[in-house]
N, C-alpha and C positions, 0 to 999 in steps of 0.2 A: 705813327708809324705806316710805311706802304706795304701791306702786306703782298708774300712773292707766290704768285701760283705754279705750284711745279707742275710743270710741263715736263714730254719725252724723253727731253734734253739733258734733263737735271737727272734722270736715273741710268743715264750713257753709263758711267763709271761702274755703276751696280751691272749692269748689263757684262763689264768687257771683264769684271773679276770673276763672275761665274765663268765666263767663257775660259778662263785659265785656268780654272779652278778643275771645268771640267775635261778638258784636254789633256794638264797633268794626270789623273785619274784614270784616263785610255791610252798613255803613251808608259803608265809603270810598269814594273815587271816582264819587261825587254828584253829579248837574248842578244845576245854577239854571236849572228847567222850568218859569217862568211860563208861556209858551206854546211851541207848537214851533219857534219858528226863533229863540230866545234862546241862542244858542251857547257862554254864559256859564260857563265850569266852575269850580265851587266845590271849592278845594282846605281840608285842613287840616293840623293835625299828624301824623296819621295818615299820609295819603297823597301830601303833597304830594312827599318826595322819588322817590320810587315814578314817581308820576304825572309829574312835571317832571324827575327827573334834573339837577336844579340845578346841584347838589355833582361830577357823577359823570357827566359829559359830554353832558351836554344832546343826548343822542340820537332824544328824544323830539319835538324839534322848538324855537322859541325861541316863550317867552312872554312875554309881556305881562300884568302881576298886577297885582290891586289890593288895596292893604288898607285896608279899612273896619272902619269900627263900624256896626253899626243907631242909634246914638244920635248921631252925627254929623253935624251940617244939612249941610255942604258933602259928603257923601259920600251923602247924599239926592239932592242933586241933580246929583252925580257917574250915579248910577246908569243912567238913561233913556241917555244918550250914549255910556255903556261897553256898553251890551247893543247899541244900534245898530252902537256898534262889532263885536261880535262876530259881526252879520250883517254887515257890508260884508266881512269877511275873509274870509267863508261863501259867500257868496251873487256878489259883482262876479268876475267873470273875469279882471281884472287882479290881483286881489290873492289870490285862492284859492291860487296857485302858490309862495308865502312861505310858505305852510303855518306860519305865526303862529297861535298859540292865545292866548285870552282865559282870564284866569283872577281868581280873586276870593276872598279871604281873609276873613275876620271875626277879628279881632286879638282881639277880646274875649272869645271863646272858644277862640280858638289864641294861649297864649301863648308859648308855645316859639316859636314860627313871628317872633310880633311882636319877644321877645328874642333870636331869630335875627339876623334883620335890620336889629335895631334900631330899630325904629319907634316915632319921635317924634312925628308929624305926624302928620292923616288930611285928607281919603287919601293915601296915598304910591304912586306907582305906580310900580313895576322893570320893564325890560325884560331878560329874559332871553336872551341869545345869544352868541357865540362863546366859549363856556365862561367869560363872563365877566358881569354885569350891572351896566346903568345904570338912574341914579336920574330919573325925568322932573321937568324943574324944574319947581317949583313955580306959578313965574310964565309959565310957557307957558299959550297956551290950553287949554281944555277941552270943544273941539269934535270933533266926531267927523274932520275934517279934520287939525286938530290933531296930531290920537293920528297918525293914517296915516301925516301927514308925518313926526313924530321916528321910529316902526316899519319904515317902508317907502320913505321919501325916499330920493334919488336918493346917490351915496356923496359926491359934492362938490356945492357948488352955484357958482354962475357965476362966482366969484372964484375955482374952484378951490380950495377948503378945505372940511374936510367936512362934511357935514350930518347931521341929523336927530340920531342917539342916538351919533352917533361925537363928536359936537360936545362930549360933556358928558364925566367922567370915564367912565374902565373901572376897574371895582372886581371883585374879588376875590370870589368866592359862600364867605358862610361853610361852616365844613363842616356835614352836619348831626349831630344830637344821638344819641348814643346808644339801644340801647331803653329802655334803663329811665325815661326823660323822656318817651320815648313812652306807655309804660307809664301813668305819672302824670298825662299829658295824656286818658287815656280814663279815669282814675280819676275825674280830677276831672271830666269831663263827665257821667259818671254819675251823682256827687254835689253837681251843680252847689247844687242847694236848699239843702242840710246846711252852715252857716257852717260849723261846726267843725270838718271835714273837707275842708269846700275852703281854711281857711286851713291846716289841718295840709298838706295835697298843697303848694301854694303856698311854703310852707319849705321843702318836701323839695326841690323842684325848684329852689329858690335854691340850698339848699347844693350840688346835684351842679354848677348851673353857672355859679355864680360863687365858688365855696369849695370846690373840687377837694379843696384838702391836708384840711378837715374831712370829704368825701366820701370820701377814702379810709380816714379815721379811723374813720369810722363803719362803713363795709364791714369795717376788721381787728377792729371790736371786735366787731363782729356774728358773726364766726368764731370768734373765739374764747370767746366765753359759746356759744354753739352745741356749741361742740368741748368744752368743762365741763362742759354739760347732758347730752351724750350718754356722755361718762365716769362722770356721775353716776348718770346713769341705770343703764346700762350695770352699774356697782358693785351698784347698791341691788338689779337684779331677780336679780345672782348670787348677793347671800346668801339671800335668798330663796329660788331654785332650791335650795339647800346645806339650807336649813332644810328643804323639805320630804322631801329625798334622806334625811336625817337620822333625822327621825320616823318614816319610811316602814321604813328599814331595822332600829330602834330595835323596830318594833311586831313584826317580821318576826323577829327573837332572841327576843324574847322568845314569839313562838307556839312557837321551836322549843323552847325549856325546858321549858314544860309539855310538852309531849311529849316 
């Protein structure tokens, strides 16, 4: 069997993958800076867990996050109030000590987060606090005062009942996805305009997230195929080397006889 000598072209996919990872890491942790007083933090699949630590102790503080889409009319109407809320929490003395951070997630471009938190309606507002999460009721008002009352309101109302976010169901924070899903998400953003590749990556992500048995089977098959290919190329390479050695020794013995 003919051996294939690696050339720089064979390593091009690895170089492209490395470039994608570098680009995504540089772009993470960005802020929405339409003006100097907008404190809404832009979160995505790559930086969400590292920035919020939502499922690992929430040591970076409490977070109120808007899961939205640029094509959603209700999301567009909410945007000014969301920006104003971020300013209130940063600039009003009585709210500064709360340490609550305001974030936003574009679910169209960050499908891992959308699936992780089960986003089905837009906008969806989730408050992350006390190592749990609390979904803002859609029936509540969407003015800055309504949001402040939900996340900072006193622990109990005049009747002694829980107020603010304590009135809604406390929910466990879903665990963060593994590194493979983050890699798929980064790749999807890079090939967003290439429909075929985007669909392929969507399928891979779906298998990893919802068909874990199939994902495990794919990994096992990949390892087995790689193992057999390694053996095949190793054997063929050994035979080729043996042939070269034989021809050299044969020519050498011929010369000895002639002498």
